Wavefront OBJ file of the C-alpha trace (Angstrom):
o trace
v 137.722 77.068 148.773
v 139.473 79.605 146.557
v 137.329 78.540 143.608
v 134.149 79.159 145.561
v 135.363 82.591 146.641
v 136.382 83.496 143.101
v 133.021 82.324 141.762
v 131.141 84.323 144.395
v 133.109 87.499 143.616
v 132.562 86.921 139.896
v 128.791 86.538 140.411
v 128.634 89.706 142.522
v 130.543 91.736 139.942
v 128.435 90.416 137.062
v 125.248 91.229 138.944
v 126.368 94.874 139.227
v 127.125 95.288 135.512
v 124.196 96.170 133.285
v 123.642 93.987 130.255
v 123.067 96.486 127.450
v 120.935 95.399 124.533
v 122.321 95.250 121.021
v 122.789 98.611 119.375
v 124.232 99.803 116.127
v 127.758 101.178 116.160
v 128.023 104.963 116.142
v 127.882 106.442 112.666
v 126.479 103.323 111.015
v 123.257 105.017 109.896
v 124.747 106.450 106.714
v 126.524 103.218 105.791
v 123.313 101.247 106.341
v 121.434 103.632 104.069
v 124.195 103.386 101.447
v 124.117 99.585 101.605
v 120.365 99.534 101.036
v 120.738 101.801 97.998
v 123.560 99.641 96.640
v 121.422 96.515 96.982
v 118.655 98.155 94.925
v 121.179 99.273 92.310
v 122.560 95.727 92.233
v 119.080 94.255 91.673
v 118.438 96.761 88.889
v 121.787 95.863 87.297
v 120.829 92.174 87.485
v 117.641 92.853 85.536
v 119.566 94.870 82.944
v 122.125 92.050 82.613
v 119.354 89.511 82.012
v 117.720 91.687 79.351
v 121.072 92.273 77.647
v 121.865 88.552 77.720
v 118.534 87.717 76.060
v 119.095 90.327 73.361
v 122.665 89.149 72.759
v 121.602 85.507 72.642
v 118.865 86.301 70.115
v 121.298 88.254 67.979
v 123.835 85.402 68.032
v 121.213 82.749 67.289
v 121.719 80.851 70.543
v 119.111 78.183 71.251
v 116.165 78.794 73.523
v 117.350 76.290 76.133
v 120.745 77.916 76.505
v 119.146 81.365 76.678
v 116.817 80.258 79.474
v 119.719 78.649 81.318
v 121.690 81.905 81.119
v 118.728 83.901 82.394
v 118.173 81.556 85.332
v 121.868 81.562 86.256
v 122.046 85.378 86.081
v 118.923 85.750 88.237
v 120.100 83.239 90.831
v 123.558 84.804 91.093
v 122.152 88.336 91.233
v 119.584 87.533 93.899
v 122.035 85.452 95.927
v 124.647 88.198 95.983
v 122.021 90.822 96.856
v 120.793 88.590 99.678
v 124.347 88.156 100.908
v 124.725 91.924 100.971
v 121.601 92.252 103.076
v 122.769 89.559 105.480
v 126.152 91.191 105.888
v 124.475 94.581 106.315
v 122.306 93.198 109.114
v 125.378 93.424 111.331
v 125.208 97.203 111.052
v 121.669 97.326 112.490
l 1 2 3 4 5 6 7 8 9 10 11 12 13 14 15 16 17 18 19 20 21 22 23 24 25 26 27 28 29 30 31 32 33 34 35 36 37 38 39 40 41 42 43 44 45 46 47 48 49 50 51 52 53 54 55 56 57 58 59 60 61 62 63 64 65 66 67 68 69 70 71 72 73 74 75 76 77 78 79 80 81 82 83 84 85 86 87 88 89 90 91 92 93
């Protein structure tokens, strides 16, 4: 009997409370903008790192296969970390 009463009171109280939609925390606009700029800077730095690796590998006489492997690894790591930054930044929106 007490469980039914408690459940009924709980349902009445919950029906009175509005269910607000998701909203960004106050003041998160500037941090979201900063995160987006940092992701672009990160992608640009990834491209620069790949170009520098190719130039360094050519200068050192590293084989073509190892150079391509380094480029692929740098691109995958750069894009994965930029994607992770975007996913983590989605919580601010």
